[in-house]
All heavy atoms as an XYZ file, in Angstrom:
829
protein
N      92.188     90.725    -83.067
C      91.237     90.351    -84.114
C      89.780     90.815    -83.679
O      89.500     90.811    -82.513
C      91.259     88.901    -84.462
C      90.182     88.542    -85.467
S      90.295     86.771    -85.861
C      90.053     86.868    -87.662
N      89.036     91.207    -84.614
C      87.662     91.704    -84.393
C      86.742     90.685    -83.646
O      85.887     91.030    -82.917
C      87.011     92.303    -85.691
C      86.688     91.277    -86.707
C      85.487     90.725    -86.817
C      87.691     90.837    -87.572
C      85.212     89.830    -87.862
C      87.408     89.996    -88.554
C      86.143     89.420    -88.719
N      86.878     89.428    -83.978
C      86.090     88.369    -83.415
C      86.372     88.256    -81.811
O      85.488     88.059    -80.978
C      86.253     87.098    -84.043
C      85.672     86.966    -85.447
C      86.046     85.616    -86.068
C      84.108     87.104    -85.465
N      87.732     88.384    -81.496
C      88.031     88.273    -80.132
C      87.477     89.418    -79.311
O      86.981     89.265    -78.175
C      89.633     88.384    -79.987
O      90.087     87.367    -80.768
C      90.072     88.026    -78.543
N      87.475     90.638    -79.887
C      86.919     91.847    -79.189
C      85.348     91.614    -79.115
O      84.661     91.910    -78.060
C      87.109     92.962    -80.015
C      88.576     93.396    -80.088
O      89.351     92.974    -79.092
O      88.929     94.192    -81.064
N      84.686     91.187    -80.113
C      83.175     90.810    -80.043
C      82.949     89.901    -79.006
O      81.966     90.101    -78.160
C      82.838     90.295    -81.396
C      81.521     89.739    -81.476
C      80.309     90.657    -81.290
C      81.086     88.435    -81.830
C      79.067     90.209    -81.318
C      79.881     87.970    -81.846
C      78.830     88.934    -81.667
N      83.563     88.725    -78.798
C      83.363     87.707    -77.897
C      83.652     88.247    -76.444
O      82.739     88.096    -75.550
C      84.311     86.428    -78.016
C      83.877     85.760    -79.297
C      84.187     85.471    -76.882
C      82.415     85.140    -79.320
N      84.636     88.963    -76.270
C      84.893     89.624    -74.880
C      83.873     90.666    -74.552
O      83.459     90.641    -73.317
C      86.296     90.250    -74.841
O      86.450     91.330    -75.686
N      83.301     91.456    -75.442
C      82.188     92.249    -75.095
C      80.940     91.622    -74.764
O      80.149     92.046    -73.911
C      82.076     93.334    -76.232
O      81.530     92.769    -77.380
N      80.693     90.463    -75.454
C      79.523     89.658    -75.137
C      79.707     89.024    -73.730
O      78.619     89.043    -72.938
C      79.348     88.610    -76.130
C      78.779     88.870    -77.563
C      78.635     87.700    -78.368
C      77.388     89.427    -77.284
N      80.829     88.603    -73.401
C      81.098     88.038    -72.038
C      80.905     88.926    -70.861
O      80.551     88.577    -69.823
C      82.375     87.280    -71.999
C      82.215     85.972    -72.807
O      81.214     85.316    -72.883
N      83.402     85.551    -73.380
N      81.298     90.295    -71.198
C      81.065     91.300    -70.157
C      79.606     91.752    -69.956
O      79.395     92.304    -68.825
C      81.877     92.491    -70.630
C      83.368     92.191    -70.641
C      84.153     93.516    -70.998
C      85.578     93.198    -71.116
N      86.249     94.336    -71.865
N      78.797     91.533    -70.876
C      77.362     91.998    -70.830
C      76.460     90.933    -70.205
O      76.122     89.954    -70.895
C      76.811     92.418    -72.206
N      76.065     91.094    -68.924
C      75.252     89.979    -68.256
C      73.821     89.993    -68.763
O      73.273     88.963    -68.715
C      75.213     90.391    -66.758
C      76.548     90.175    -66.071
O      77.368     89.347    -66.525
O      76.867     90.855    -65.097
N      73.421     91.071    -69.334
C      72.011     91.091    -69.944
C      71.837     90.145    -71.149
O      70.662     89.917    -71.577
C      71.566     92.496    -70.163
C      72.269     93.171    -71.245
C      72.117     93.071    -72.535
C      73.444     94.002    -70.831
C      72.869     93.768    -73.511
C      74.166     94.701    -71.796
C      73.915     94.577    -73.057
N      72.884     89.665    -71.802
C      72.856     88.918    -72.937
C      72.687     87.380    -72.639
O      71.935     86.747    -73.374
C      74.143     89.042    -73.822
C      74.087     90.465    -74.357
C      74.253     87.978    -74.879
C      75.288     90.788    -75.182
N      73.071     86.960    -71.453
C      72.934     85.488    -71.094
C      71.456     84.942    -71.114
O      71.249     83.920    -71.628
C      73.567     85.273    -69.697
C      75.064     85.438    -69.859
C      75.779     85.250    -68.546
C      77.199     85.440    -68.689
N      77.934     85.431    -67.468
N      70.442     85.676    -70.673
C      69.080     85.180    -70.913
C      68.649     84.891    -72.288
O      67.837     84.069    -72.478
C      68.215     86.220    -70.241
C      69.142     87.048    -69.311
C      70.445     86.944    -70.002
N      69.245     85.590    -73.239
C      68.885     85.324    -74.678
C      69.430     83.885    -75.115
O      68.709     83.209    -75.913
C      69.556     86.349    -75.567
C      69.050     87.712    -75.334
C      69.440     86.008    -77.032
C      69.735     88.844    -76.046
N      70.419     83.351    -74.428
C      71.013     82.121    -74.872
C      70.696     80.943    -73.847
O      71.524     80.040    -73.746
C      72.466     82.280    -74.885
C      72.911     83.383    -76.010
C      74.355     83.791    -75.747
C      72.683     82.896    -77.363
N      69.522     80.945    -73.235
C      69.276     79.870    -72.199
C      68.961     78.588    -72.787
O      69.152     77.578    -72.251
C      68.195     80.408    -71.311
O      67.001     80.746    -72.042
C      68.716     81.579    -70.404
N      68.194     78.520    -73.906
C      67.705     77.309    -74.370
C      68.766     76.286    -74.987
O      68.678     75.106    -74.635
C      66.662     77.517    -75.541
C      65.500     78.218    -74.992
O      65.121     78.220    -73.782
N      64.666     78.865    -75.857
N      69.726     76.748    -75.789
C      70.637     75.825    -76.353
C      71.868     76.653    -76.722
O      71.843     77.836    -76.845
C      70.139     75.141    -77.504
C      69.684     76.087    -78.699
C      69.272     75.210    -79.875
N      68.931     76.143    -80.970
C      69.747     76.486    -81.914
N      70.819     75.911    -82.059
N      69.230     77.294    -82.850
N      72.888     75.838    -77.015
C      74.173     76.552    -77.581
C      73.987     76.850    -79.044
O      73.246     76.137    -79.741
C      75.438     75.563    -77.371
C      75.790     75.340    -75.947
O      75.167     76.012    -75.049
N      76.730     74.499    -75.740
N      74.607     77.931    -79.513
C      74.498     78.242    -80.851
C      75.959     78.257    -81.365
O      76.919     79.026    -80.835
C      73.916     79.721    -81.064
C      73.943     80.278    -82.396
C      73.071     79.479    -83.339
C      73.428     81.744    -82.385
N      76.265     77.447    -82.328
C      77.524     77.364    -82.997
C      77.547     78.036    -84.272
O      76.713     77.591    -85.166
C      78.006     75.801    -83.130
C      77.899     75.052    -81.868
C      79.420     75.807    -83.707
C      78.892     75.459    -80.835
N      78.355     79.011    -84.487
C      78.443     79.789    -85.748
C      79.839     79.680    -86.406
O      80.771     79.791    -85.744
C      78.205     81.338    -85.471
C      78.220     82.097    -86.742
C      76.698     81.444    -84.839
N      79.743     79.260    -87.720
C      81.004     79.274    -88.392
C      81.142     80.591    -89.227
O      80.267     80.968    -90.031
C      81.006     78.043    -89.372
C      82.339     77.982    -90.204
C      82.422     76.869    -91.148
O      81.375     76.068    -91.242
O      83.434     76.673    -91.898
N      82.213     81.292    -89.020
C      82.455     82.521    -89.800
C      83.608     82.116    -90.871
O      84.719     81.884    -90.476
C      82.995     83.617    -88.830
C      83.342     84.806    -89.685
C      81.916     83.948    -87.780
N      83.192     82.156    -92.102
C      84.156     81.837    -93.128
C      84.575     83.030    -93.927
O      83.780     83.791    -94.452
C      83.410     80.946    -94.243
C      83.364     79.406    -93.859
C      82.713     78.725    -95.094
C      82.684     77.356    -94.791
N      82.097     76.533    -95.890
N      85.855     83.222    -93.885
C      86.474     84.305    -94.749
C      86.675     83.764    -96.169
O      86.956     82.653    -96.271
C      87.795     84.798    -94.084
C      87.678     85.312    -92.559
C      89.090     85.687    -92.142
C      86.670     86.540    -92.472
N      86.575     84.770    -97.078
C      86.723     84.346    -98.494
C      88.097     83.794    -98.672
O      88.317     83.056    -99.674
C      86.456     85.483    -99.345
C      85.170     86.048    -99.369
C      84.403     85.912   -100.611
C      82.998     86.274   -100.342
N      82.144     86.302   -101.551
N      89.088     84.070    -97.833
C      90.424     83.525    -97.906
C      90.530     82.101    -97.484
O      91.601     81.599    -97.106
C      91.445     84.419    -97.252
O      91.170     84.460    -95.854
N      89.392     81.418    -97.309
C      89.223     80.015    -96.853
C      89.613     79.779    -95.468
O      89.723     78.713    -94.948
C      89.987     79.007    -97.674
O      91.435     79.260    -97.598
C      89.645     79.141    -99.166
N      89.741     80.885    -94.576
C      89.923     80.681    -93.133
C      88.590     80.457    -92.547
O      87.572     81.211    -92.951
C      90.542     81.918    -92.549
C      92.007     81.992    -92.713
C      92.510     83.304    -92.019
O      92.705     83.178    -90.746
O      92.655     84.313    -92.661
N      88.410     79.711    -91.523
C      87.123     79.562    -90.821
C      87.409     79.633    -89.330
O      88.375     79.124    -88.856
C      86.536     78.165    -91.058
O      85.875     78.205    -92.408
N      86.418     80.370    -88.672
C      86.354     80.418    -87.129
C      85.098     79.955    -86.695
O      84.084     80.124    -87.320
C      86.658     81.961    -86.828
C      87.910     82.582    -87.307
C      87.990     83.204    -88.457
C      89.054     82.330    -86.558
C      89.215     83.693    -88.928
C      90.342     82.808    -87.035
C      90.300     83.523    -88.221
O      91.630     84.040    -88.665
N      85.125     79.430    -85.533
C      83.930     78.772    -84.982
C      83.623     79.486    -83.647
O      84.460     79.443    -82.685
C      84.063     77.279    -84.748
C      84.326     76.482    -86.083
C      85.600     76.303    -86.501
C      83.222     76.144    -86.854
C      85.812     75.635    -87.799
C      83.455     75.550    -88.053
C      84.729     75.335    -88.506
N      82.435     80.058    -83.578
C      82.114     80.733    -82.327
C      80.962     79.967    -81.566
O      80.050     79.470    -82.341
C      81.529     82.133    -82.694
C      82.324     83.079    -83.618
C      81.667     84.273    -83.964
C      83.756     83.307    -82.989
N      81.061     79.905    -80.302
C      79.999     79.198    -79.505
C      79.363     80.281    -78.616
O      80.160     80.968    -77.858
C      80.605     78.021    -78.768
C      79.592     77.369    -77.880
C      80.107     76.248    -77.088
O      81.360     76.186    -76.746
O      79.371     75.339    -76.709
N      78.048     80.354    -78.642
C      77.331     81.337    -77.798
C      76.439     80.333    -76.862
O      75.671     79.520    -77.321
C      76.401     82.184    -78.585
C      77.208     83.037    -79.585
C      77.183     82.641    -80.928
C      77.865     84.159    -79.274
C      77.908     83.355    -81.916
C      78.484     84.877    -80.183
C      78.502     84.493    -81.494
N      76.526     80.600    -75.539
C      75.753     79.844    -74.640
C      75.559     80.677    -73.346
O      76.236     81.724    -73.176
C      76.415     78.485    -74.263
O      77.589     78.787    -73.336
N      74.641     80.275    -72.493
C      74.377     80.976    -71.266
C      75.614     81.040    -70.377
O      75.652     81.851    -69.416
C      73.116     80.465    -70.547
O      73.300     79.101    -70.303
N      76.543     80.130    -70.537
C      77.690     80.019    -69.661
C      78.829     80.960    -70.197
O      79.833     81.165    -69.550
C      78.272     78.610    -69.680
C      77.341     77.583    -69.033
C      77.879     76.148    -69.194
C      76.867     75.188    -68.707
N      77.150     73.831    -69.013
N      78.583     81.546    -71.382
C      79.637     82.385    -71.906
C      79.772     82.100    -73.418
O      79.456     81.012    -73.826
N      80.434     83.095    -74.129
C      80.700     82.904    -75.538
C      82.206     82.740    -75.668
O      83.024     83.178    -74.855
C      80.209     84.200    -76.218
O      78.857     84.407    -76.073
N      82.551     81.873    -76.748
C      83.995     81.631    -76.952
C      84.287     81.324    -78.446
O      83.375     81.069    -79.214
C      84.453     80.524    -76.061
O      83.711     79.303    -76.410
N      85.525     81.454    -78.826
C      86.031     81.023    -80.039
C      86.528     79.599    -79.903
O      87.412     79.438    -79.077
C      87.090     81.952    -80.648
C      86.526     83.420    -80.812
C      87.628     81.428    -81.983
C      87.485     84.385    -81.179
N      86.074     78.632    -80.642
C      86.428     77.297    -80.522
C      87.791     77.041    -81.154
O      87.990     77.553    -82.290
C      85.348     76.351    -81.022
C      83.948     76.422    -80.435
C      82.967     75.512    -81.214
C      83.989     76.020    -78.974
N      88.644     76.237    -80.599
C      89.972     75.927    -81.169
C      89.859     74.948    -82.307
O      90.694     74.999    -83.194
C      90.829     75.385    -80.076
N      88.877     74.056    -82.296
C      88.781     73.068    -83.419
C      87.398     73.049    -83.952
O      86.456     73.613    -83.370
C      89.204     71.704    -82.921
O      88.212     71.298    -81.795
N      87.226     72.460    -85.074
C      85.955     72.334    -85.754
C      85.013     71.414    -84.985
O      85.230     70.315    -84.719
C      86.255     71.691    -87.143
S      84.736     71.491    -88.223
N      83.845     71.908    -84.705
C      82.845     71.154    -83.943
C      82.135     70.102    -84.917
O      82.195     70.286    -86.149
C      81.853     72.176    -83.462
C      81.940     73.384    -84.326
C      83.354     73.320    -84.876
N      81.463     69.191    -84.392
C      80.722     68.240    -85.170
C      79.600     68.791    -85.874
O      79.191     68.432    -86.930
C      80.313     67.032    -84.290
C      81.490     66.177    -83.831
C      80.993     64.964    -83.044
O      79.886     64.832    -82.755
N      81.977     64.126    -82.700
N      78.908     69.728    -85.176
C      77.697     70.323    -85.768
C      77.764     71.806    -85.732
O      78.142     72.504    -84.692
C      76.432     69.988    -84.861
C      75.140     70.476    -85.317
C      73.990     70.146    -84.409
C      72.808     70.801    -84.711
N      72.046     71.314    -83.652
N      77.403     72.479    -86.821
C      77.510     73.872    -86.905
C      76.014     74.260    -87.195
O      75.317     73.831    -88.096
C      78.277     74.424    -88.061
C      78.270     75.841    -88.359
C      79.733     73.991    -87.764
N      75.511     75.306    -86.396
C      74.061     75.759    -86.520
C      73.866     76.790    -87.602
O      72.790     76.836    -88.248
C      73.580     76.314    -85.254
C      73.616     75.313    -84.106
O      73.116     74.200    -84.332
O      74.232     75.510    -83.033
N      74.929     77.667    -87.884
C      74.735     78.775    -88.742
C      76.125     79.040    -89.401
O      77.142     79.013    -88.700
C      74.257     79.985    -87.895
C      73.677     81.196    -88.686
C      72.449     81.100    -89.158
C      74.472     82.268    -88.983
C      71.897     82.175    -89.929
C      74.008     83.344    -89.717
C      72.654     83.237    -90.193
N      76.035     79.470    -90.652
C      77.352     79.689    -91.336
C      77.228     81.192    -91.944
O      76.182     81.495    -92.650
C      77.607     78.725    -92.538
C      78.837     79.041    -93.239
C      77.704     77.303    -91.861
N      78.155     81.910    -91.781
C      78.336     83.254    -92.384
C      79.627     83.319    -93.324
O      80.629     83.019    -92.745
C      78.427     84.389    -91.404
C      77.251     84.349    -90.529
C      78.521     85.740    -92.165
C      77.552     85.412    -89.329
N      79.468     83.614    -94.549
C      80.666     83.603    -95.357
C      80.716     84.981    -96.149
O      79.722     85.460    -96.648
C      80.485     82.466    -96.492
C      81.761     82.353    -97.245
C      81.736     81.189    -98.215
O      80.764     80.392    -98.244
O      82.699     80.946    -98.918
N      81.902     85.572    -96.098
C      82.098     86.752    -96.765
C      83.482     87.287    -96.557
O      84.419     86.627    -96.087
N      83.779     88.518    -97.149
C      85.059     89.112    -97.067
C      85.394     89.662    -95.649
O      84.395     89.933    -94.913
N      86.698     89.688    -95.336
C      87.053     90.076    -93.952
C      86.575     91.408    -93.566
O      85.985     91.622    -92.580
C      88.543     89.968    -93.817
C      88.985     90.282    -92.420
C      90.458     90.202    -92.190
C      90.937     90.628    -90.738
N      92.263     90.441    -90.508
N      86.680     92.351    -94.514
C      86.273     93.765    -94.244
C      84.801     93.874    -94.024
O      84.330     94.539    -93.110
C      86.626     94.669    -95.449
C      86.396     96.039    -95.281
C      87.224     96.769    -94.297
O      88.309     96.362    -94.038
N      86.640     97.700    -93.568
N      83.921     93.181    -94.832
C      82.509     93.086    -94.608
C      82.086     92.562    -93.359
O      81.216     93.051    -92.575
C      81.785     92.411    -95.814
C      81.927     93.153    -97.068
O      81.938     94.388    -97.118
O      82.069     92.408    -98.148
N      82.728     91.399    -92.945
C      82.406     90.703    -91.676
C      82.837     91.587    -90.526
O      82.103     91.695    -89.557
C      83.012     89.305    -91.649
C      82.554     88.343    -92.643
C      83.432     87.118    -92.697
C      81.072     88.026    -92.334
N      83.967     92.243    -90.629
C      84.343     93.151    -89.517
C      83.489     94.325    -89.316
O      83.059     94.621    -88.207
C      85.848     93.611    -89.803
C      86.397     94.328    -88.686
C      87.931     94.681    -88.899
O      88.470     94.202    -89.881
O      88.394     95.414    -88.083
N      82.967     94.897    -90.417
C      82.016     95.938    -90.351
C      80.715     95.471    -89.669
O      80.076     96.257    -88.955
C      81.716     96.622    -91.755
C      82.961     97.264    -92.326
C      83.347     98.565    -91.422
O      82.535     99.319    -91.086
O      84.561     98.695    -91.175
N      80.303     94.349    -90.078
C      79.062     93.790    -89.485
C      79.209     93.588    -87.979
O      78.371     93.873    -87.197
C      78.750     92.461    -90.154
C      77.468     91.824    -89.612
S      77.294     90.104    -90.308
C      78.507     89.173    -89.558
N      80.338     92.903    -87.534
C      80.550     92.671    -86.157
C      80.647     93.928    -85.291
O      80.236     93.917    -84.178
C      81.802     91.695    -85.960
C      81.582     90.328    -86.607
C      82.284     91.614    -84.509
C      80.577     89.460    -85.908
N      81.346     94.920    -85.887
C      81.307     96.174    -85.239
C      80.143     97.026    -85.256
O      80.051     98.142    -84.758
C      82.592     96.983    -85.872
C      83.868     96.451    -85.533
C      84.988     97.379    -86.132
C      86.424     96.792    -85.775
N      87.369     97.647    -86.457
N      79.094     96.412    -85.915
C      77.703     97.071    -85.962
C      77.740     98.391    -86.804
O      76.906     99.179    -86.476
C      77.184     97.278    -84.621
C      75.701     97.289    -84.500
O      75.046     96.904    -85.395
N      75.110     97.726    -83.390
N      78.511     98.456    -87.779
C      78.588     99.575    -88.695
C      77.544     99.424    -89.746
O      77.114    100.407    -90.329
C      79.913     99.944    -89.268
C      80.955    100.325    -88.168
O      80.601    100.850    -87.140
N      82.194     99.962    -88.406
N      77.273     98.208    -90.123
C      76.256     97.706    -91.113
C      75.670     96.472    -90.735
O      76.300     95.636    -90.063
C      77.016     97.735    -92.462
C      75.936     97.584    -93.638
C      77.988     96.594    -92.515
C      76.422     97.756    -95.007
N      74.350     96.282    -91.014
C      73.776     95.237    -90.561
C      73.906     94.026    -91.448
O      74.190     94.078    -92.561
C      72.115     95.442    -90.413
O      71.550     95.526    -91.755
N      73.648     92.796    -90.919
C      73.911     91.565    -91.588
C      72.803     91.489    -92.689
O      73.163     91.132    -93.854
C      73.642     90.389    -90.683
C      73.949     89.092    -91.358
S      73.720     87.617    -90.317
C      73.900     88.083    -88.614
N      71.668     91.977    -92.548
C      70.564     92.114    -93.463
C      70.987     92.820    -94.729
O      70.790     92.445    -95.858
C      69.283     92.631    -92.898
C      68.057     92.279    -93.635
C      66.873     92.839    -92.882
C      65.641     92.175    -93.188
N      64.488     92.577    -92.389
N      71.626     94.045    -94.463
C      72.075     94.909    -95.630
C      73.264     94.199    -96.388
O      73.136     94.353    -97.623
C      72.581     96.252    -95.061
C      71.541     97.190    -94.638
C      72.175     98.381    -93.972
O      72.979     98.307    -93.173
N      71.581     99.519    -94.364
N      74.096     93.597    -95.708
C      75.210     92.860    -96.480
C      74.740     91.808    -97.299
O      75.138     91.498    -98.446
C      76.263     92.468    -95.392
C      77.074     93.448    -94.775
C      78.036     92.957    -93.713
C      77.917     94.199    -95.892
N      73.643     91.035    -96.835
C      73.056     89.941    -97.584
C      72.389     90.551    -98.786
O      72.568     90.031    -99.908
C      72.092     89.171    -96.648
C      72.747     88.414    -95.653
C      71.265     88.233    -97.533
C      71.821     87.920    -94.545
N      71.610     91.647    -98.573
C      71.031     92.244    -99.807
C      71.941     92.808   -100.780
O      71.677     92.797   -101.966
C      69.977     93.349    -99.399
O      70.661     94.461    -98.822
N      73.085     93.240   -100.423
C      74.200     93.792   -101.292
C      74.898     92.562   -101.926
O      75.666     92.856   -102.999
C      75.301     94.565   -100.559
C      74.698     95.892   -100.031
C      75.338     96.437    -98.855
C      73.592     96.590   -100.508
C      74.801     97.583    -98.349
C      73.079     97.657    -99.994
C      73.757     98.321    -98.899
N      74.771     91.392   -101.460
C      75.467     90.154   -101.986
C      76.895     90.148   -101.439
O      77.698     89.338   -101.999
N      77.146     90.872   -100.444
C      78.585     90.806    -99.830
C      78.811     89.654    -99.011
O      79.974     89.200    -98.868
C      78.789     92.081    -98.996
O      78.614     93.261    -99.765
N      77.795     89.122    -98.352
C      77.921     87.945    -97.474
C      76.775     86.974    -97.874
O      75.808     87.401    -98.349
C      77.858     88.172    -96.010
C      76.490     88.736    -95.536
C      79.023     89.103    -95.576
C      76.410     88.867    -94.069
N      77.027     85.677    -97.488
C      75.943     84.650    -97.580
C      75.856     83.994    -96.344
O      76.790     83.899    -95.513
C      76.255     83.732    -98.798
O      77.449     83.023    -98.505
N      74.656     83.484    -96.035
C      74.442     82.837    -94.768
C      73.746     81.486    -95.118
O      73.111     81.250    -96.175
C      73.466     83.658    -93.859
C      72.126     83.957    -94.478
C      74.271     84.881    -93.461
C      71.158     84.450    -93.527
N      73.935     80.592    -94.145
C      73.209     79.296    -94.157
C      72.788     78.933    -92.824
O      73.612     78.874    -91.859
C      74.056     78.079    -94.687
C      74.463     78.250    -96.126
C      75.396     77.058    -96.499
C      76.112     77.482    -97.866
N      77.281     76.646    -98.232
N      71.447     78.704    -92.612
C      71.045     78.374    -91.332
C      69.552     78.772    -91.151
O      68.939     79.342    -92.063
N      69.039     78.603    -89.899
C      67.617     78.937    -89.715
C      67.443     80.395    -89.557
O      68.293     81.092    -89.091
C      67.085     78.132    -88.492
O      67.552     78.751    -87.370
N      66.208     80.803    -89.774
C      65.830     82.312    -89.572
C      65.951     82.578    -88.113
O      66.373     83.697    -87.806
C      64.464     82.484    -90.145
C      63.999     84.023    -90.129
C      64.778     84.852    -90.942
C      63.020     84.461    -89.346
C      64.346     86.304    -90.852
C      62.576     85.778    -89.358
C      63.300     86.687    -90.190
O      63.035     88.041    -90.178
N      65.566     81.726    -87.210
C      65.703     81.900    -85.788
C      67.092     82.232    -85.407
O      67.342     83.189    -84.605
C      65.042     80.757    -85.070
C      65.208     80.864    -83.505
C      64.673     79.693    -82.854
N      63.271     80.077    -82.743
C      62.303     79.329    -82.076
N      62.693     78.232    -81.629
N      61.101     79.737    -81.927
N      68.037     81.359    -85.949
C      69.437     81.683    -85.520
C      69.990     82.943    -86.156
O      70.728     83.687    -85.558
C      70.345     80.446    -86.002
C      69.986     79.109    -85.312
O      69.544     79.298    -84.119
O      70.409     78.145    -85.788
N      69.477     83.312    -87.342
C      69.857     84.537    -88.007
C      69.410     85.766    -87.001
O      70.202     86.605    -86.798
C      69.160     84.666    -89.355
C      69.171     86.062    -89.885
C      70.250     86.734    -90.489
C      67.964     86.809    -89.775
C      70.224     87.854    -91.033
C      67.944     88.198    -90.293
C      69.131     88.672    -90.921
N      68.171     85.728    -86.521
C      67.688     86.776    -85.771
C      68.505     86.799    -84.399
O      68.790     87.933    -83.930
C      66.209     86.581    -85.415
C      65.263     86.730    -86.572
C      63.767     86.366    -86.268
C      65.357     88.190    -87.112
N      68.791     85.643    -83.888
C      69.470     85.636    -82.553
C      70.911     86.277    -82.743
O      71.334     86.943    -81.874
C      69.575     84.140    -82.021
C      70.162     84.036    -80.659
C      70.167     82.638    -80.175
C      68.675     82.326    -79.789
N      68.613     81.035    -79.059
N      71.526     85.784    -83.894
C      72.948     86.332    -84.038
C      72.844     87.944    -84.321
O      73.739     88.593    -83.820
C      73.563     85.561    -85.222
C      75.040     85.902    -85.562
C      75.947     85.691    -84.315
C      75.521     85.172    -86.668
N      71.971     88.247    -85.120
C      71.841     89.659    -85.369
C      71.585     90.522    -84.120
O      72.147     91.632    -83.886
C      70.707     89.975    -86.431
C      70.890     91.451    -87.044
C      70.045     91.571    -88.290
O      68.867     91.211    -88.259
O      70.582     92.082    -89.143
N      70.807     89.956    -83.202
C      70.509     90.606    -81.908
C      71.762     90.675    -81.040
O      72.098     91.649    -80.368
C      69.386     89.871    -81.184
N      72.508     89.555    -81.039
C      73.794     89.541    -80.209
C      74.795     90.495    -80.796
O      75.458     91.229    -80.037
C      74.406     88.221    -80.345
C      73.671     86.975    -79.590
C      74.359     85.698    -79.980
C      73.748     87.352    -78.067
N      74.914     90.752    -82.112
C      75.760     91.732    -82.631
C      75.337     93.136    -82.189
O      76.147     93.954    -81.889
C      75.821     91.533    -84.173
C      76.547     90.253    -84.555
C      76.542     92.785    -84.819
C      76.342     89.937    -85.992
N      73.999     93.394    -82.334
C      73.562     94.750    -82.018
C      73.788     95.052    -80.528
O      73.928     96.188    -80.170
C      72.045     94.898    -82.319
C      71.779     94.682    -83.782
C      71.160     95.989    -84.307
C      70.885     95.815    -85.845
N      71.820     96.435    -86.627
N      73.669     93.992    -79.646
C      73.759     94.266    -78.165
C      75.224     94.222    -77.662
O      75.471     94.659    -76.567
C      72.983     93.137    -77.527
C      71.452     93.220    -77.617
C      70.814     91.904    -77.005
C      70.848     94.421    -76.933
N      76.105     93.716    -78.437
C      77.530     93.634    -77.934
C      78.133     94.962    -77.829
O      77.919     95.985    -78.463
C      78.312     92.679    -78.922
């Protein structure tokens, strides 16, 4: 799956860890087919969580194809939002951090 590849590439890149020193970032990726995946980004490494966490910092919702293209860095999150293909909920700071992680992976 594309999220597994994304997480493994983040964990291989040592230069990404300084970006995540302040706190953990929990992201929920919701597919339109009602599936949800929870990603945790921290200085100790990134992972896909097996269960739903108590607190989610940022939510991305969209179609599987759009989300896959975004994670593979073929199209930016900002463009998908402007097209209406995905929707987000969360702070602007978390948006920028997640977009940077996608670009650097």
